[in-house]
N, C-alpha and C positions, 0 to 999 in steps of 0.2 A: 804691894801689888805692882806688877810690871806695867809700865806705861807703853801702850801700843800706839804706833803711828797709824792713822787712818789712811787706807789706800785711796789715792785720788781716783775719781771716776774717769776712765780713759775713753775718749771718743774713738770710734772705729777709724781705721786709716782712711777708708773711703770717704767718710763724712768730713774728715779733715781736708782731704784733697778737694772734695766737692765744694766745701766752703771757700777754699782758696780760689776755685774756678768761678765762683758765682759773680765776682766783680766783672769778669770778662763779659758775661751775658748782660749784667745790669747796664754796662756802658752802651750796649746796642740800643737802649731805649732813651738815651740822653736827648734832650730837645735840640742841642747844638749839633748840626750836621758834621762840623769839623771834628768834634769829640767822638761822634759815632764812627767816622772814618778812621780816626786814630785807634779807636777801640778794636775795629775789625783788623787793622794792621797788626796790633799787639796780639790779638787772638791768633792770627796767622803764624806769627813767630813762636807762639806758645805751643801750638799743636804739631809743628813739624817734628816728625819722628817720635812723637809721644802718644802712644796708643791709649794710655790711661787718661791723659788729658782730653783726648778726642771723645772717649766714652763719657767722661764727666759732662762735657759741654753738650753732648747729645741728650743725656739724661736731664740736664737743666733747661732744655728747651731752646737751645741756640738755633737749631735748624729752621723751625717755622719763621723765626725773626729774620734770619739771614735771607730766606726765600722771599719774605715780604719786602725787604730792602732791595733785593735783586730785581724785583718786578715793579716797584713803585715808581711812578713817573717823576716824582720830585727828587729821587735819588740821583746824584751825579754819576757820570760814567765811571769815574775812578772808584767810587764806592761800590757800584754794581760789579765792577771787575774784581775788586778785592773780595767781595762776598763769594763770587764764583770760585776764586782761588781757595778760600777757606773751605768751602763745600767740597772742592776737589780733594783737599788734604784730608778732610774727615772720611771721604770715600776710600782713601788709601789705607784706612785702618782695617778693622776686622770685617768679616762677612755680616756680622750683626749691625755694624755701622751702616753698611750699604742698605740692609733691610730697613733700617730706621729712615734713611734718606728716601727710599722708594715709598715708604708709608706716607711720607709728607708730600708726595707727588712732585719730586724734584725734576723728573724728566720733562714733563710739559713746561715747567718754568724755564729750564735751560734751553729747550727747543724754541721757546718764545724769544729768549735772549739772542738767538741766532739771527733774528730779524733786524737787530740793531745795525746802524751804519758804522759803528766803531769797531775797528779790526781787533784791537787788544781785548775788548770785551767778548767778541765772537770767539777769539782763540781761547780765552779762559773758560768760556762755556763748553767749547768743544773738548778741551783737555779734561774737564770734569765729566762730560758725557762719556768720553773714551774710558776713563777709570771705572765709571759705573757699569757701562755695557760689557766691559771685559771681566767683570766679577761673575763667578759661577751662579750667584743667587739672582741675577737680573734676567727676567724672561726676555729673550732677544726679540720676541714678537712686538714688544713695545716700540721698536723702531719702525714697524710697518703699520701700526694702527691708524695713523693719520697719513693719507695718501699724498699730502703736500710735502712731507718731510724729505723723502729721498730726492725729488727733483731740486729742492732747496739746497740740500747738502751738495749735490752735483754742481750747482751754481757757485758754491763757496770754494770749490776745489782750486779755482784760479787765484784766490786772494793772497795766499802766502804759503811758504814751505810748511809752516805749522799747521795750517788748515789742511794741506795735502796729507801730511803725516797722520794727523788725528782722524780725519774722515776715512782714509784708507784703512786705518787700524780698526775703526768702528765697523766698516763694511766687512773686513776679513773675519772679524769675530762674530758678526751677527748673520752671516750667510751660512745657515745650517741646513737648509732644506731646498728641494727643487723649486718650490714657489718663491723662495727668497732669491734664488739665482735668476729666476724669470723676471721678477720685479726689477732687480738691479740691471739686468741685461736690457730690458725694455726701456729703461731710463738712460741708456747710453753709457753704462759703466765702463764697458770695454774701450770705447773711443776716448772717454774722458780720462781714463787712468793710464792707457797705454803709453802716452808720451812721458809719464812720470818715471818710467823705467830708465830714462836717460837723465834724470834730475842730478844736479850737482850734489844734492844731499843724500848721503847713504841711507839715512832713516826713511826718507821718502821712497827711494828706490826699493828698499826692503819691504815696506808696507804695501807698495803697489804690487810687488811680486807675490806677496802673501794673498792679496786679493785674487790674482789670477789663479792661484792654486785652488782656492775654494770655489771660484766661478766654474772652473773646468771639471771639477770632480764629478764623475758619472753623469756628465751633461754633454751629449753629442752636439746639440745645437750651439752651445757656447764654444766648445772645442773646435768645431768646424769653422766657426767665425774667426777664432784666434789665429788659426793657421795662415789666414790671408791678411792679417793686420800688418800694416807697414808703419814703422817708427823710424824717422830720419832715413828712409830708403832701405831699411832692413826689416825682414819679416820677423815676427815675434819668436818663432822657434829658433831662429839664428841668434837672437838676443839672449834667449834662455840658455842656449848651448854655450855661449861665451861666458855666461855666469857660472858654468860648471868647472871652469879652469881652476887648477890647484892653487893659484895665487889669490883667488877670491876668498872672502871670509866663508867659513864652514856653513854658517846659517844661510848664506846666499846660495852656495852650492846645493845644499839640501833642498831648499825651497824651489830652486829652478828645476832640480831633478824631479820634484813632485809635479810641477806644472807639466813637464814633458811626459811623465808617467801617466798622468790623468788624461792628457790629450791622446796618448797612444791607446789607453784602455777604452777611450770613448770612440775610437775608430778614426780619429783625425790624422794620426801619424801612423805609418805602417810599422809593424814590429821589426822589419828588416831594414828600416831607415838607419842611415849612418849615425844620426844624432842619438838614436836609441841604443844601437849595438856598440858603438865605439865611444860614446860619451856618457849617456845617462846611466847605463848598466855598470860600467867600470866605476863611475863616481859613487854610486850607491854601495857597491862592494867595498870601496875604500872606507865608507862610513862605518862599516862593520868591524874595522880593525881595532886592536887593543889600544892603540894610541888615541882613539877618539873618546870624547866624553860619553858618559853613560847614556844621556838623553839622545846624543847623536847616533850612538850604536843602535838604540831601540828604533828611532825614526828611520834610520837607513835600512835596517833589516825589514821593517814592516812595509816600507815603500817598495823595496826590491821584491818582496813576496807578492805584492799586489801587481807589480809590473810583469813578472814572469808567469803568474798563475795560469793564464790560458794558453801559453805558447811554448811548445816543446823545444823549439830551437833556442829560445832565450834561456830556458831551463838548462840546456846543455852548455851554453856559453858561460852562464853564471857559475855552474858547478865546477868549471875548470879555471875560473878566474881567481888569482891570488889565494889559492887553497881555501876557498870560502867554506867548504864543508867542515874542514878541521878548525877554521877560525871561529865558527859558530859554537864549537864545543866549549870555548872559553866563557860563553854567556852563562853557562851553568855553574861557573866557579866563583860567582860573586857571593861574598859572605851574607848570611841571612839571620844572624843571631839577634840583631836589634830590630825593633819595629820599623825604624826608618830604613834600615838596610833591606828588610823583608819586602817593603814596597818596591824598591829598586830591583831586587832579585826577581820578584814576580814579573816586573816589566821586561827584564832581559830574557827570562825563560819563555814568556809568552811570545816575544818577537822571534826567538830562535825556533820555537816549534812551528810558528806560522811560516817562516822561511823554509824550513825543512819540508813542510807539507807541500809548498809550491814547487820546490826543487824536485821532489819525488813523485809529482803528480802523474807523470807519463812514462818515464824512462827507467827500465829495469836496472841498468848499470848504476844510475844515480842512486836508486833505492838501496842497492847493495852497498855502495860507498857510505851512505848515511847510516845504515844499520851497523856497519863495521867500525863506525866512529866510537871512540872509547865510551863504554857503559851506556850506549845510546838506548837500548831497550829498557834498561833499568830506569833511565831518566824519564822515558815516556810513561812507564808503569807508575813511577812516583808522581809524575805530573797529573795522572788521572785522579789522584786523591789529594791534590793541593787544596789549601784553604781558599785560594783565589779562584773564583768562577771563570775568570778570563784565561787563567793558566790551564785550568781543566779543559776548557773548550779548545784551546790551541793544541793541547796534548792529544785530544781525541781527533782533531783534524789531521795532525801529523800521523797518528796511528791509521786513520782511514786512508790516507795517501799511500802509506807503506803496505796496507792490506790488499792493495790491487796487485801485489806480486805473488804469483803462484808459488815461487821458490821460497819466499819469506814466510808465507802461510804454513808451509810444510816444515820449516826449520826454526828460525828465530822466534816466530809467534808461538810455536809449540814449546820450545825450550823455556820460554819465560811465562808460560801459561797466561798469556795476555787476556784470554777470555774471562778469567776470574775478576780482575779489576774492572773490565769492561761491563760485565753483568752488574757489578756493584754501582757503576756510574749510571746505569739505566734505571736504578731505583730512585724515584722521586727527584729526578733532575729537571731543571727548567727545559722548555721545548727546544731552545737553541742548541743545548748540548744533546738532548734526546735525538734530534734529527741526525746529527753527525754520528753519534754513538750507534744508533740503529742501522745507519748505512754501513758502518764498519762491521756490525754483527752479520749483515747480509753476506759480506765477503767471507766471514769466518764460518758461515754455514754452507759454503759451496761443497760439493760432494768430495773433492780431493783434500779438503782441509781436515787435519787431524783433530782440530778443536770441535768439530761438529758433534761428536759423541758426548764429550763432557758437557757441552752447552745444553744439549738435549736433556741430559740427566739433571741439570741444575734448575729445571723448571722454566725453560725458555718459552715453551709453547704458550703457557698461560700469559706470560709477559707480552709476547708478540700479539696474541689475540686481543689483549687489552689495548695495544697501540692502534689496532684497526678501528677502534671505536673513538679515536681522538677527533677533536674538532679540526685539528691541523692536517690538511691534506698530505703534507710531506711525511707526517708520521704514519698516516694510514697507508701510504704507498710503501714505506719501509717495513711496516709490520707485515703486510701481505707479501711483499717481496721476499722477506726472510723466511716466511712460511712456505713460499713457493720453492725456494732453494732447499729448504728442509725436506720437502716432499719429493724432491727429485730422486728417483730410483730408491726410495725409502721402503722399509719393510711395512707390511700391513698394519702392524700395531701403531707405528708413528702416524700413518695416514688416518687411522681411526681416531687417534688422540687429537690430531689437528681438527678433524671434522667435529669432534665432540667439544673441543675447546672453543671453536669458532661459533658453533651452533648454526643450524641451517638458516635461521632467520637472518643472522649477521652476514652469512655468505651471500644471501640474495639481496641484502641491503647494499653490500659492496658491489654487486653486479648491476645495481641501478645508481651507483655513485656518479655525481655530476663531474667528478675529476676523471678525465680519460686515462690518466696514468694508473689510478686506483683500479679502474675497470680492467685495463690490460693485464695488470699483475694478478688480479683475481682470476681472470681467465687462464693465465699461466699456471696459477695454483691448481685450478680445476683440471687442467690438462695433465699436470704432474701427478695429481691424485688418481686420475683415470688412466693409468698406464699399467701394463701387465694384466693379462686376462682375469686371473682370480680376483684381483683388486677391483677391476672394472665391474665385474659381475656383482661383487659383494657390495660396493658403494651404490651401484645402480639399483640393487634390490631394496636398499633401505632409503635412498634419496632420489630414485629415478624420476618420479613424477615431478618433483620441484625442479630438478636439473633440466628436464626436457622443457618445462615451462619457461625457465630463464633463457635457455637457448633460443626458443621461439621468439621471445620478446626482443632479444638482441638482434636477431636476424630480420625482424620486422622494423626495428627502430632506425632512427637517423644516426647511424654511426659511421666512422671512417673505415677505410679498407682494412687496416691492420686489425681493428676490433672484429670485423666480420670474418676475416681470414682465421684469426685465433679461435673464433666460435665454431667455424666449420671443422677446424682441426680437432676440437673437442668431440664433435659429432663423429669424426673419423675414428677417434679412440673408442667411443661407445660402440661403433659398428664393428670394432675388433673384439668385443666381448663375446662370450659364448651364448649366454642368455640375454645379455644387455642389448644385443643388436635387435631383439624383438621389439624393444621400445621404439625403435625407429620404424621398423617394418609395419607396426600396427598404428602408426601415426601418419595419416595421409597428408596432414598439413606440413609436417617436416619433410616428407618425400617430395612434395611440390616445391618446397623451398630449395632442396638440394638440386632438383631439376632446373629451377630458375637460375641458380648460381653456376650450374654447368654451362649455361648459355650466356653468362654475363660478359660484359666487354673487358673486364679486368682479368688478366691471365692468372694472377695469384689466387683470386677467388675461384676461378674455374678449376685450377689444380687442387685446391683444398676440397672442393666438392667432389672431384674425381677420386680422392683418397677414400671418401665415404663409400662411393660406389664400388671401388676395388675391394674394400673389406666386406661389403654386403654380398658381392657376387662370387667370392672365392669358393672354388669348386669343391675343395677337399673337406669342407665343413658340412656338418649335418644340416639338413633343411635348405641346402644351396639351391636345389632345383625350384622349390616353391618361391624363394626370394627372387630368383632370376625371372620367373614367370610374372611375378607381381610387378617387378621393375620394368619388364617389357610392356605390360599393360599400361603403366604410368607414362610410357613414351621415352624411357631412358635410352633404350637401344638405338632409336633413331638419332638421338643426340650423339651417342657414342660413334656412330657411323660418320656423322659430320665432323666430330672432333678428330677422327683418325686421319682426316685430310688437313688438319691444322698446320699452319706454318711454324708454330711453336713446337720444337722437337720433344720437349717434356710432355706436353699435352697430348701430342700425337702418340707417343709411346704408351702413355697411361691408358688412352682410349683403346689402342690395339690390344693391350694386355687384358683389359676388361672384356673386350669382345671375344678373346680366345677362351675365356672362362665359359662363355655360352656354347662354344664349339666343342669343348673337351667332353 
């Protein structure tokens, strides 16, 4: 019989390592303080750069003991400092490590440590806090829960270069919302940090600069203050502009460019200021070149897109600087075969689409150049179906920007059947994408767009009618806007389909929408539906009662001039119908309202009311005499005589023309 060797039972690797780590934790409980200190120092050396060891020590319960030693009054300052260093090292491991530290309430313990008189201990606590707060799993709100923390951190800024670097790093990372900006601003962050921009330490200068970039972002109050801050006799914008020089580190150039960009967008620096046109913009264009690192190219393009977005002159300057439009085409050539590469490829594409969208926002020639860039339309179409939602959004934004061109709607958009992927994007997309995609669809539905027909045939009416029921006002506006464009000079069938798809109930819900943009576009839709006589008569024969009711309510309501003018124009269209005009003539309330607006102080409203009267008094139409007689009885003719003396030439002409109908 063969003799078999028994296989020894193997411990799992983890339990072996855990067992070897246990003695580190056991030493933290030694009664001899000197041995405890040595144990903490040995633990510090064991965990440096060793994520497995860090995880083991956390599992074995090292964190609660280290926090106990850190806070206990009998612990010496050296021991407390070494505990803070080890905790900081554990925090530099995985995100799970940080979660474990947060679960043990490390932040209050470290903040308490900042009250110590010992500088080395303070620095160790700040270094650990910096590591924890810069982790994506730490809620930044934890910095603001205790109102005494920010002022205390401000008071520590003057202690050393390390405290300056760590505190600025914490601020720049934890300032994520307007209320954070306000808290830091109110506690003197601007004044306390400004002088650090001239520090001898590059790290301090850099962290201070990052603070200003987050303080100024979309914040006019902070930005307006920054413009007037003096540091060593120099204004902040001048200091930032010096940091843009080519001999400065790229990180510094980019962050200074962000500061100036955000101050410009917040209205604190003019768009035609020399520091924007000749320094910030060229610096950001430089960041887009092939020579720059991937992260720098992404940040440069996104910041430049934000800088030029609202300003046509900056768009023109950027478009002719360093062949920027062609340079951006390289952003699409990054390999995306590996997962790691795919993330970077997505970031580059997103940045390029954003910048193209800003460049082409207003200028026809720039749009033409963008579209003529190699395979541009194919790239946008591919971008619409990317796996990354951010790339999809940026591609739709780019498409929206280019869709403002009549020329491109007729040519490139048609050649590439852009409407197909766009309609696909509109199915089940998040609101953020839906808003931009539906805005683009509005442009593709303009009467001169060749895409209008195929979009209609692909079931767009149903999709757009469903958008008008959205909770999001921007989507309601776009849904109704697109339907308005669709109804413009459309045939009877399309108008009937729109009314059927929308339903009378929904139409009147939109006419009482609290968002004035929704109301204006709904009135625009009604106006387009009620055009050409047979259509006016047909729609009013089936929906007349409700439409007249809605018109009455709007004319009686608290609405602005534009809304009332649009409503009177709808009445003028109804007055142009053959049978529909009777709905006005048999409604004394509406006639009184027209009379009222003829005598209004606003000329636009007077003119709109005059259009109604012109259509009702027109001589060559059947029943004109009876209508004229009734309008005379209501007192309209007296007002026409007054208006024929008006100083406004349009109003005067309209009144005279209407009076001539009575004489004919």
